N, C-alpha and C positions, 0 to 999 in steps of 0.2 A: 440640715440645719439643726442647731440646738434649740430646744424649747425656750420660749421667753415667757416672762410673767404675763398672764392673761392670754397666752396663745397668740400674741401679736407677731406677725411675720412680715418681712418686707415684700412689697409687691414685685412682680416680675419686671425685668428691664423693659422699657418701652410702654408699660401700662401706667395709667394714672392711678395713683393711690391717694390715701388720705394721710397727710402729715399728722403725727401724734407725738406727744411728749412721753418718753419711755425712760424710766430709771434704769441705770446700768451700774454694775460694780466697777470699781477702779481696775480690778484685775482683767476686765474685758478690754481695756485700752492697750493696744500694742505699740502705738507710736503717736507722735504729735507732728502736725504739719506746721510749716512756717507761715501758712495763710491764716487769716482771721476773718470771720464773718461777724458783723455787728448784729446782735440780737435785738428785737423789739423789747420794750420794757416788760410787756406782759404777753406771754405766748400761750395763754390759756384760750384765747379767742381764735376761732378758725381763720379769720382774715390775717392775723399776725403769723400764724403757722404757715399759711399759704405764701406770704411774703418771704418768710425764712426759707421755705422750700424752693422758691424761685431763685434765691441767692445761691443755694446749693447747686441747683441745675446750671446756673451761670458759671460757677466755679468748674463744674464738670465739663462745660462747653469750652472754656478757655484753656483747660489743662486735660486734653483727651488722653495723654500718655500717663496720667497720674500726677498727684501733687507731691512736691518735694517735701522731705522730712525736715523738721526743725533742727538746725545746726546750732548748738549752743555757742560756738565760737563766733561764727559769722552773724547769725540772726539775733543773738542775745548779747553779744559784745563781751563775753566772758574772757578775761585776759590773765587769769590766775595761772602762774607757772606750773604749779602742782596739778592743776586740772588739765592743762595742755599735755603734760607728760602722761597723765592717766589716759587721755584720749589716744595718744600715740601708742601706748602699751596695749590698750584694748583693741586698737585697729590691727596691730601686729599679731596679736593672739588670734583674732578673728580670721585674718588672712591665712595664717598657718593652719588653723583647724579646718577652714573651708577647703583649702587645697588638699589636706589629708583626707577629709571626709569624701571628697570627690573621688580620690584614688581608692579609698576603701570600698565605696559603693560600686565602683567599676570592677573591682577584683573580688567582690564578695562571693563566697560559696556558702553552702549550708553546713559544712563540717566544722567541728569545734577546733580542729587544728589551725584553721585560718584565723580564728579569733585569738588563739594563743600566739600565733606568729605575729599578728598585728600588735598584741600587747608587748611582745618581745622587742618590737621595733620602736617602742615608745621613747627610749632615750634618743634615738635618731631624730624623732619628730620634735621633741622638746628642746633639743640642743640649740637650734637657731634662736630660741627665745631667751636664753640666758643673758646675752648682752643687753637686751631690752629691759629685763628685770633688774639688772644691776644699775642701769641708768635711772630707772624709776625710784630706786632706793626702797627702804623699808616702809611699809604702810603703817598707819596709826594703830592697826590691830596687832602689829608685830611687837609693839612696845610692852 
């Protein structure tokens, strides 16, 4: 685990810990859930933190397989056409790169020749993305 301010660490799963308010950097946030927990007005008191912790435990109980991520189209109702195209393009790029990364990791060796071969195959990998890029059109930064 990475060190935290004040040396605060999460308790082991299954053990009772003490809920605390801990500041974090925005860069520590990896994703947003579509669920929302309503916070008490003042969480400085122990009773309010205990209530909040019970809410977190209830969410974990109801969603044992994990909580779904926030979908900007479905959960937030974003209907902007450019945004929808952007999501489509990013999904296509992610799918291609995930497939290629899986193949690369399966066939990986320690020699430099393999890295050069993989780089030489780059046009074959990026070729399927060209129609998606054309559909998306130029970005605002291309102007």
